BANU-449646 format. One record per residue (C-alpha): x, y, z. Coordinates in Angstrom, 1 decimal, m for minus. Each point is the difference from the previous one (the first is absolute). Layout:
<filums>
@c1 = X&c2 = Y&c3 = Z .
...
</filums>
This chain:
<filums>
@c1 = 37.8&c2 = 139.2&c3 = 54.3 .
@c1 = 0.2&c2 = m3.6&c3 = 1.2 .
@c1 = m2.2&c2 = m2.4&c3 = m2.0 .
@c1 = m2.8&c2 = m1.7&c3 = 1.9 .
@c1 = 0.0&c2 = m3.8&c3 = m0.4 .
@c1 = m3.4&c2 = m1.6&c3 = m0.2 .
@c1 = m1.0&c2 = m3.7&c3 = m0.2 .
@c1 = m1.2&c2 = m1.4&c3 = m3.4 .
@c1 = m1.8&c2 = m3.4&c3 = m0.4 .
@c1 = m0.5&c2 = m2.6&c3 = m2.7 .
@c1 = m1.6&c2 = m3.4&c3 = 0.2 .
@c1 = m0.4&c2 = m3.0&c3 = m2.4 .
@c1 = 0.1&c2 = m3.8&c3 = m0.3 .
@c1 = 2.8&c2 = m2.4&c3 = m0.7 .
@c1 = m0.7&c2 = m3.4&c3 = m1.5 .
@c1 = 2.5&c2 = m2.2&c3 = 1.7 .
@c1 = 1.0&c2 = m3.3&c3 = m1.5 .
@c1 = m1.3&c2 = m3.1&c3 = 1.7 .
@c1 = 2.1&c2 = m1.0&c3 = 3.0 .
@c1 = 0.5&c2 = m3.6&c3 = 1.2 .
@c1 = m3.4&c2 = m1.0&c3 = 1.5 .
@c1 = m1.5&c2 = 3.3&c3 = m1.0 .
@c1 = m2.0&c2 = 1.0&c3 = m3.1 .
@c1 = 0.6&c2 = 3.1&c3 = m2.2 .
@c1 = m0.6&c2 = 2.9&c3 = 2.3 .
@c1 = m1.3&c2 = 3.6&c3 = m0.5 .
@c1 = 1.5&c2 = 2.0&c3 = 2.7 .
@c1 = m0.7&c2 = 3.7&c3 = 0.6 .
@c1 = 2.8&c2 = 2.4&c3 = 0.8 .
@c1 = 0.3&c2 = 3.6&c3 = 0.8 .
@c1 = 2.8&c2 = 2.5&c3 = 0.2 .
@c1 = 0.6&c2 = 3.3&c3 = 1.7 .
@c1 = 2.6&c2 = 2.4&c3 = m1.3 .
@c1 = 1.4&c2 = 3.5&c3 = 0.4 .
@c1 = m1.7&c2 = 2.7&c3 = m2.3 .
@c1 = 0.0&c2 = 3.7&c3 = m0.3 .
@c1 = m3.6&c2 = 0.1&c3 = m1.2 .
@c1 = m3.4&c2 = m0.4&c3 = 1.6 .
@c1 = m3.0&c2 = m1.4&c3 = m1.7 .
@c1 = m3.0&c2 = m2.1&c3 = 0.7 .
@c1 = 0.3&c2 = m1.6&c3 = 3.5 .
@c1 = m0.3&c2 = m3.7&c3 = 0.6 .
@c1 = m3.0&c2 = m1.4&c3 = 1.7 .
@c1 = 0.3&c2 = m3.1&c3 = 2.2 .
@c1 = m3.0&c2 = m2.3&c3 = m0.5 .
@c1 = m2.2&c2 = m0.4&c3 = 3.0 .
@c1 = 0.3&c2 = m3.7&c3 = m0.6 .
@c1 = 3.5&c2 = 0.2&c3 = 1.3 .
@c1 = m1.1&c2 = 1.7&c3 = 3.3 .
@c1 = 2.7&c2 = 2.6&c3 = 0.1 .
@c1 = 0.8&c2 = 1.8&c3 = 3.2 .
@c1 = m0.8&c2 = 3.7&c3 = 0.3 .
@c1 = 3.8&c2 = 0.7&c3 = m0.1 .
@c1 = 0.4&c2 = m1.8&c3 = m3.3 .
@c1 = m3.1&c2 = 1.7&c3 = m1.5 .
@c1 = 1.5&c2 = 3.4&c3 = 0.9 .
@c1 = 3.4&c2 = m0.8&c3 = m1.5 .
@c1 = m1.6&c2 = m1.4&c3 = m3.1 .
@c1 = m1.7&c2 = 3.3&c3 = m0.8 .
@c1 = 3.5&c2 = 1.5&c3 = m0.4 .
@c1 = 1.3&c2 = m2.7&c3 = m2.4 .
@c1 = m0.5&c2 = 0.5&c3 = m3.7 .
@c1 = m0.8&c2 = m2.7&c3 = m2.5 .
@c1 = 2.0&c2 = m0.5&c3 = m3.3 .
@c1 = 1.9&c2 = 3.3&c3 = 0.1 .
@c1 = 3.6&c2 = 0.2&c3 = m1.5 .
@c1 = 2.8&c2 = m1.4&c3 = 2.2 .
@c1 = 2.5&c2 = 2.6&c3 = 1.3 .
@c1 = 3.0&c2 = 0.2&c3 = m2.4 .
@c1 = 3.0&c2 = m2.2&c3 = 0.9 .
@c1 = 0.4&c2 = m3.5&c3 = 1.4 .
@c1 = m0.9&c2 = m1.2&c3 = 3.5 .
@c1 = 0.7&c2 = m3.1&c3 = 2.1 .
@c1 = m2.8&c2 = m2.6&c3 = 0.0 .
@c1 = m1.6&c2 = m1.3&c3 = 3.2 .
@c1 = m1.9&c2 = m3.3&c3 = m0.3 .
@c1 = m2.5&c2 = 0.4&c3 = 2.8 .
@c1 = m1.7&c2 = m3.2&c3 = 1.1 .
@c1 = m3.6&c2 = 0.6&c3 = 1.1 .
@c1 = m0.8&c2 = m1.2&c3 = 3.5 .
@c1 = m1.3&c2 = m3.5&c3 = 0.2 .
@c1 = m3.8&c2 = 0.0&c3 = m0.6 .
@c1 = m0.2&c2 = 3.7&c3 = m0.6 .
@c1 = m0.1&c2 = 2.4&c3 = m3.0 .
@c1 = 2.4&c2 = 2.2&c3 = m1.9 .
@c1 = m1.2&c2 = 3.1&c3 = 1.9 .
@c1 = 0.8&c2 = m1.2&c3 = 3.5 .
@c1 = 3.4&c2 = 1.7&c3 = 0.3 .
@c1 = m0.9&c2 = 3.1&c3 = m2.0 .
@c1 = 1.6&c2 = 2.4&c3 = 2.4 .
@c1 = 3.3&c2 = m1.7&c3 = m0.3 .
@c1 = m0.3&c2 = m0.3&c3 = m3.8 .
@c1 = m0.7&c2 = 3.8&c3 = m0.3 .
@c1 = 3.1&c2 = 0.8&c3 = 2.1 .
@c1 = 2.2&c2 = m2.3&c3 = m2.0 .
@c1 = m1.2&c2 = 1.5&c3 = m3.3 .
@c1 = 0.7&c2 = 3.5&c3 = 1.2 .
@c1 = 3.4&c2 = m1.0&c3 = 1.1 .
@c1 = 0.8&c2 = m1.1&c3 = m3.6 .
@c1 = m1.0&c2 = m3.6&c3 = m0.3 .
@c1 = m2.3&c2 = m1.9&c3 = m2.3 .
@c1 = m2.2&c2 = m2.5&c3 = 1.9 .
@c1 = m1.4&c2 = m3.1&c3 = m1.7 .
@c1 = m2.5&c2 = m2.5&c3 = 1.4 .
@c1 = m1.4&c2 = m3.3&c3 = m1.3 .
@c1 = m3.2&c2 = m1.7&c3 = 1.1 .
@c1 = 0.5&c2 = m3.6&c3 = 1.1 .
@c1 = m2.9&c2 = m2.5&c3 = m0.5 .
@c1 = m1.7&c2 = m1.6&c3 = 3.0 .
@c1 = 2.2&c2 = 2.0&c3 = 2.4 .
@c1 = m0.7&c2 = 3.7&c3 = m0.7 .
@c1 = m3.0&c2 = 2.2&c3 = m0.6 .
@c1 = m0.4&c2 = 1.7&c3 = m3.4 .
@c1 = m2.4&c2 = 0.9&c3 = m2.8 .
@c1 = 0.4&c2 = m1.9&c3 = m3.3 .
@c1 = m2.2&c2 = 1.3&c3 = m2.9 .
@c1 = m2.1&c2 = 1.8&c3 = 2.7 .
@c1 = m0.6&c2 = m3.3&c3 = 1.8 .
@c1 = 1.2&c2 = m0.2&c3 = 3.7 .
@c1 = 2.4&c2 = m2.8&c3 = 0.6 .
@c1 = 0.2&c2 = m0.9&c3 = 3.6 .
@c1 = 2.7&c2 = m2.1&c3 = 1.8 .
@c1 = m1.0&c2 = m3.5&c3 = 1.3 .
@c1 = m0.7&c2 = 0.4&c3 = 3.6 .
@c1 = 1.1&c2 = m3.5&c3 = 1.1 .
@c1 = 3.2&c2 = 0.4&c3 = m1.9 .
@c1 = 0.8&c2 = 3.4&c3 = 1.5 .
@c1 = m0.7&c2 = m1.4&c3 = 3.5 .
@c1 = 2.3&c2 = m3.0&c3 = m0.6 .
@c1 = 2.9&c2 = 2.2&c3 = m1.1 .
@c1 = m0.5&c2 = 2.3&c3 = 3.0 .
@c1 = m0.1&c2 = m3.0&c3 = 2.4 .
@c1 = 3.2&c2 = m1.4&c3 = m1.4 .
@c1 = 1.7&c2 = 3.4&c3 = 0.2 .
@c1 = m1.1&c2 = 0.6&c3 = 3.5 .
@c1 = 1.4&c2 = m3.4&c3 = 1.1 .
@c1 = 3.5&c2 = 0.6&c3 = m1.3 .
@c1 = 0.3&c2 = 3.8&c3 = m0.1 .
@c1 = 3.7&c2 = 0.7&c3 = 0.2 .
@c1 = 2.3&c2 = m3.0&c3 = 0.4 .
@c1 = 3.7&c2 = m0.8&c3 = 0.6 .
@c1 = m0.6&c2 = m3.4&c3 = m1.4 .
@c1 = 1.5&c2 = m1.4&c3 = m3.2 .
@c1 = m1.7&c2 = 1.5&c3 = m3.0 .
@c1 = m1.2&c2 = m3.3&c3 = m1.4 .
@c1 = m1.3&c2 = m1.1&c3 = 3.4 .
@c1 = m1.9&c2 = 3.3&c3 = 0.2 .
@c1 = m1.5&c2 = m0.5&c3 = m3.5 .
@c1 = m1.1&c2 = m3.5&c3 = 0.8 .
@c1 = m2.3&c2 = 1.4&c3 = 2.7 .
@c1 = m1.8&c2 = 2.3&c3 = m2.4 .
@c1 = m0.8&c2 = m1.9&c3 = m3.2 .
@c1 = m3.1&c2 = 2.1&c3 = m1.0 .
@c1 = 1.7&c2 = 3.3&c3 = 0.7 .
@c1 = 3.1&c2 = m1.2&c3 = m1.8 .
@c1 = m2.0&c2 = m1.0&c3 = m3.1 .
@c1 = m1.7&c2 = 3.3&c3 = m0.3 .
@c1 = 3.1&c2 = 2.0&c3 = 0.6 .
@c1 = 1.6&c2 = m1.9&c3 = m2.9 .
@c1 = m3.1&c2 = 0.8&c3 = m2.2 .
@c1 = 0.1&c2 = 3.7&c3 = 0.8 .
@c1 = 3.7&c2 = m0.1&c3 = m0.8 .
@c1 = m0.5&c2 = m1.6&c3 = m3.4 .
@c1 = m2.9&c2 = 2.3&c3 = m0.9 .
@c1 = 1.9&c2 = 3.1&c3 = 1.0 .
@c1 = 3.1&c2 = m1.0&c3 = m2.0 .
@c1 = m2.1&c2 = m0.8&c3 = m3.1 .
@c1 = m1.8&c2 = 3.4&c3 = 0.4 .
@c1 = 3.4&c2 = 1.7&c3 = 0.3 .
@c1 = 1.1&c2 = m1.6&c3 = m3.2 .
@c1 = m3.2&c2 = 1.1&c3 = m1.8 .
@c1 = 0.5&c2 = 3.5&c3 = 1.3 .
@c1 = 3.3&c2 = 0.1&c3 = m1.9 .
@c1 = m1.4&c2 = m1.3&c3 = m3.3 .
@c1 = m0.6&c2 = 2.6&c3 = m2.8 .
@c1 = m3.0&c2 = m2.0&c3 = m1.3 .
@c1 = m1.9&c2 = 0.6&c3 = 3.2 .
@c1 = m1.7&c2 = 3.2&c3 = m1.1 .
@c1 = m2.0&c2 = 0.4&c3 = 3.2 .
@c1 = 3.3&c2 = 0.8&c3 = 1.9 .
@c1 = 1.6&c2 = 2.2&c3 = m2.7 .
@c1 = m0.7&c2 = 3.1&c3 = 2.0 .
@c1 = 2.3&c2 = m1.3&c3 = 2.7 .
@c1 = 2.8&c2 = m2.0&c3 = m1.7 .
@c1 = 2.4&c2 = 2.8&c3 = m1.0 .
@c1 = m0.3&c2 = 1.6&c3 = 3.4 .
@c1 = 1.0&c2 = m3.1&c3 = 2.1 .
@c1 = 3.6&c2 = m0.6&c3 = 1.0 .
@c1 = 0.0&c2 = m3.8&c3 = m0.1 .
@c1 = 3.4&c2 = m0.1&c3 = 1.5 .
@c1 = m1.6&c2 = 1.1&c3 = 3.3 .
@c1 = m2.9&c2 = m2.2&c3 = 0.9 .
@c1 = m1.0&c2 = m0.2&c3 = 3.6 .
@c1 = m2.7&c2 = m2.3&c3 = 1.4 .
@c1 = m2.1&c2 = 1.0&c3 = 3.1 .
@c1 = m2.7&c2 = m1.7&c3 = 2.0 .
@c1 = m1.7&c2 = m0.5&c3 = 3.4 .
@c1 = m0.6&c2 = m3.2&c3 = 1.9 .
@c1 = m0.3&c2 = m3.0&c3 = m2.4 .
@c1 = 0.7&c2 = 2.4&c3 = m2.8 .
@c1 = 3.2&c2 = 1.1&c3 = 1.9 .
@c1 = 1.2&c2 = m3.6&c3 = m0.1 .
@c1 = m0.7&c2 = m0.1&c3 = m3.7 .
@c1 = 2.4&c2 = 3.0&c3 = m0.4 .
@c1 = 2.8&c2 = m2.1&c3 = 1.5 .
@c1 = m0.9&c2 = m2.9&c3 = m2.2 .
@c1 = 0.3&c2 = 2.3&c3 = m3.0 .
@c1 = 3.3&c2 = 1.4&c3 = 1.1 .
@c1 = 1.4&c2 = m3.5&c3 = 0.4 .
@c1 = m1.4&c2 = m1.3&c3 = m3.3 .
@c1 = 0.6&c2 = 2.8&c3 = m2.6 .
@c1 = 3.1&c2 = 2.0&c3 = m0.9 .
@c1 = m2.4&c2 = 2.6&c3 = m1.4 .
@c1 = m0.9&c2 = 1.0&c3 = 3.6 .
@c1 = 2.6&c2 = 2.3&c3 = 1.4 .
@c1 = m1.4&c2 = 0.5&c3 = 3.5 .
@c1 = m2.9&c2 = m1.1&c3 = 2.3 .
@c1 = m2.1&c2 = 1.6&c3 = 2.7 .
@c1 = m1.8&c2 = m2.3&c3 = 2.4 .
@c1 = m2.5&c2 = 1.5&c3 = 2.4 .
@c1 = m0.9&c2 = m2.4&c3 = 2.8 .
@c1 = 0.6&c2 = m3.1&c3 = m2.2 .
@c1 = m2.3&c2 = m2.9&c3 = 0.7 .
@c1 = 3.0&c2 = m2.4&c3 = 0.2 .
@c1 = 3.7&c2 = 0.9&c3 = 0.1 .
@c1 = 2.8&c2 = m2.5&c3 = 0.4 .
@c1 = 3.1&c2 = 1.8&c3 = 1.4 .
@c1 = 2.2&c2 = m2.6&c3 = m1.7 .
@c1 = m1.8&c2 = 0.6&c3 = m3.3 .
@c1 = 0.8&c2 = 3.7&c3 = 0.1 .
@c1 = 3.7&c2 = m0.8&c3 = m0.3 .
@c1 = m0.7&c2 = m1.4&c3 = m3.4 .
@c1 = m1.1&c2 = 3.5&c3 = m1.3 .
@c1 = 2.9&c2 = 2.2&c3 = m1.0 .
@c1 = m2.2&c2 = 3.0&c3 = m0.9 .
@c1 = m1.0&c2 = 3.0&c3 = 2.2 .
@c1 = m2.8&c2 = m0.9&c3 = 2.3 .
@c1 = m2.3&c2 = 2.2&c3 = 2.1 .
@c1 = m1.8&c2 = m2.0&c3 = 2.7 .
@c1 = m2.6&c2 = 1.8&c3 = 2.1 .
@c1 = m1.5&c2 = m2.0&c3 = 2.8 .
@c1 = m2.3&c2 = 0.8&c3 = 2.9 .
@c1 = 2.1&c2 = m2.0&c3 = 2.4 .
@c1 = 3.4&c2 = 0.9&c3 = 1.5 .
@c1 = 0.7&c2 = m3.7&c3 = 0.6 .
@c1 = m0.6&c2 = m0.8&c3 = m3.6 .
@c1 = 2.3&c2 = 2.8&c3 = m1.0 .
@c1 = 2.8&c2 = m1.2&c3 = 2.3 .
@c1 = m0.2&c2 = m3.4&c3 = m1.7 .
@c1 = 0.1&c2 = 1.5&c3 = m3.4 .
@c1 = 2.8&c2 = 2.4&c3 = 0.7 .
@c1 = 2.2&c2 = m2.9&c3 = 1.1 .
@c1 = m0.7&c2 = m1.9&c3 = m3.2 .
@c1 = 1.5&c2 = 2.3&c3 = m2.6 .
@c1 = 2.7&c2 = 2.8&c3 = m0.2 .
@c1 = m1.3&c2 = 3.4&c3 = 0.7 .
@c1 = 1.4&c2 = 1.1&c3 = m3.3 .
@c1 = m2.9&c2 = m1.6&c3 = m1.8 .
@c1 = m2.6&c2 = m0.1&c3 = 2.8 .
@c1 = m1.8&c2 = 3.0&c3 = 1.4 .
@c1 = m2.6&c2 = m0.7&c3 = 2.7 .
@c1 = m2.6&c2 = 2.1&c3 = 1.7 .
@c1 = m2.7&c2 = m0.7&c3 = 2.7 .
@c1 = m3.4&c2 = 1.4&c3 = m0.8 .
@c1 = m3.6&c2 = m1.1&c3 = 0.6 .
@c1 = m1.4&c2 = m1.0&c3 = m3.4 .
@c1 = m3.5&c2 = 1.1&c3 = m0.9 .
@c1 = m1.7&c2 = m0.5&c3 = m3.4 .
@c1 = m2.3&c2 = 2.7&c3 = m1.3 .
@c1 = m3.0&c2 = m2.3&c3 = 0.1 .
@c1 = 0.3&c2 = m0.8&c3 = 3.7 .
@c1 = 1.2&c2 = 3.3&c3 = 1.3 .
@c1 = m1.8&c2 = 2.7&c3 = 1.9 .
@c1 = 0.3&c2 = 3.0&c3 = m2.5 .
@c1 = 1.0&c2 = 2.3&c3 = 2.9 .
@c1 = 3.2&c2 = m2.0&c3 = 0.6 .
@c1 = 0.8&c2 = m1.1&c3 = m3.5 .
@c1 = 1.7&c2 = 3.1&c3 = m1.5 .
@c1 = 2.7&c2 = 0.3&c3 = 2.7 .
@c1 = 0.9&c2 = m3.7&c3 = 0.0 .
@c1 = m0.1&c2 = m0.3&c3 = m3.8 .
@c1 = 2.2&c2 = 3.1&c3 = m0.3 .
@c1 = 2.6&c2 = m1.5&c3 = 2.3 .
@c1 = 0.0&c2 = m3.3&c3 = m1.9 .
@c1 = 0.1&c2 = 1.9&c3 = m3.3 .
@c1 = 3.0&c2 = 2.1&c3 = 1.2 .
@c1 = 2.0&c2 = m3.1&c3 = 1.0 .
@c1 = m0.7&c2 = m1.7&c3 = m3.3 .
@c1 = 0.8&c2 = 3.1&c3 = m2.1 .
@c1 = 3.2&c2 = 0.6&c3 = 2.0 .
@c1 = 1.1&c2 = m3.6&c3 = m0.7 .
@c1 = m0.9&c2 = 0.3&c3 = m3.7 .
@c1 = 1.9&c2 = 3.3&c3 = m0.4 .
@c1 = 3.1&c2 = m1.8&c3 = 1.4 .
@c1 = m0.1&c2 = m2.9&c3 = m2.5 .
@c1 = m1.3&c2 = 1.8&c3 = m3.1 .
</filums>
């Protein structure tokens, strides 16, 4: 009889060392993983205003159950800008059932999360500024540095997310971090993929450029993409855009051996009509899992 894979869940806090210009930070993280057991289901706090779809999926995810025996590739999923850990729960659940561990980190001032039962909201003016900059440049054929000069605020926060993510990845590996002991022996750290949508999608490319620990990147509708910058990344990339024009530019910028592209409308759980979400999310999940299976 075929074993049925379920989704398990664990959450905790990492205390990150002070970064330049930033004080010591307590950042929440959560992780979804394959399991053979079912237990007490997770409950998404009403403070995070989860969609009906996310609430339904959450009832099928068990908290603090043992991880499925073996090791699994790790996906560093960047939460959507301004939103919570549970925005892309449909995709997360599909990734876990396909044999991946999915890790998320909350980012101060730019994502929504609970810290010690207190709701931490993003700064509205800051989110608006990042979105305005991203809208102005979108996808560019320009020189990478010229592009970055047009988006100073976006660039700064992309670098902050990158630093915080890499520090969290290092902490996840450390034996003295008892809060992630349940996960460590089951993660294949030689296969670490980063994934994100919009601004978070651009962060994935930043991570792929900056760290040799990242083995591949998946960018869904990246907020800013320089076709010239993509040539600097020698790792497998999956770029999903909602524009054929954007895809044509991207396809010309890198060899097809490392670049797989797809055209799909991108909808996040929080803004989708629940009647159209499952079909679209399933198509995106299928493209992502197909790509992951090729590279892992």
